[in-house]
N, C-alpha and C positions, 0 to 999 in steps of 0.2 A: 504494501499496498502505501501511497502515495504523505509525502505530511501533512500533505494541505487536507488529505483524506481521511491521517490518526488525527485530524488537528481538529476531524470536523466529529470524528468518531467520536469523541472524549466530551463535546458538544452533548451530543445526547448523552451518553451515560451523565454526563452531571443535570442532564433534566428527570430522567428516570428516580439517580441514587443522584444530592447533593453529594456532594464531595469524597466521588469516585475515580478521578483522576489517576492514574497508577505515577507511584511516587518515583520509576524506573519506566522513561516509556519507553525507552528503548529498549532496556527487556522485556518488558509488555510485550512490544508489536514481534518481538524476536520468538517469544514463546508463544504468540499464537501465530506463525504465521512458519512453524517445523514441524517438525514430526507427520504420520499418520490417520487421516485425512489435517492436508493441510485444509484452514479452515478462509484463508484470504478470499479465494474467488468468491465464496458466497456474502460473508463482508460486505466486499467489496458490491454491492449489487441491491443485496438491502439497506443499505449506506447510501446508495442513488436513491430507493423508493421513498426513503425516511429522512432524505432532503428535499424532492420532487415534489413528492403527495402535498405537501399543503400550499400547490400552486394551484392544484385544483378542486379545494377547498374556498365557499367563498366564504369566511370563516376567518382565514389567513390572508391566501393570497399574493403568498411570494414565502421564497427557498427555506424550508427550516432553519440554517444561521441564520437571516435575518431576522424570525419573530422572538419576541420579547423573551422571557424567562418565563410568565404567565401565559405565555398563545406559544410555548412549547411542549409545556407542561398538558395543554388542553385539547393540542392537535394530540398529542402521547395519547391520552387519553382517551379520546374521541380513536381514537387506530384503533383500542386493548378493545374496547366496549365493541368495536364494528360487528355487523352481523358475519364479516368475512373471515374465515377460517385465516387467508393473507396479510391480513391485516394484523390478525390476534399473532401470528406467529412473526412477525418483523419485533416488536414489541420484547414481545414473552425474547426472540435474542437475545434485543439489545439488554434487554432486564440480566440473565445470565452474564453478558459479558463484563458490563456493569458490573455483575456482583465480584464476578474474579478478578475485576480493575480494582475493587474497593479493601477486597479479601488481599490484593498483593500490597496493596498501599497498608497494611496495617502488618501485616510481612517483614516489610522492608521498614519497619520506623520505628526506629531507636527506644 
């Protein structure tokens, strides 16, 4: 993932779970991009969906990075309560990743 994509992903993590930024982002993303299977292609596609879907919602009409923190939370809640399985899975995946980042920040904090 590019540095910009990682930055956007951390913004999504923070909207889901405040304080979930990894304390060592380089190590966190290295762990997420190695191993079998690699998660990077799926995360990249899901991130792109979360970044662009607010453009098509009349309540927001802007990409995720341009929303306020309250709008980001409202958008994610709307996705999470959507009847669409895919929408709920997007949020569930980022909830899991945010928990991984939060756990990583606890592990490496002195």
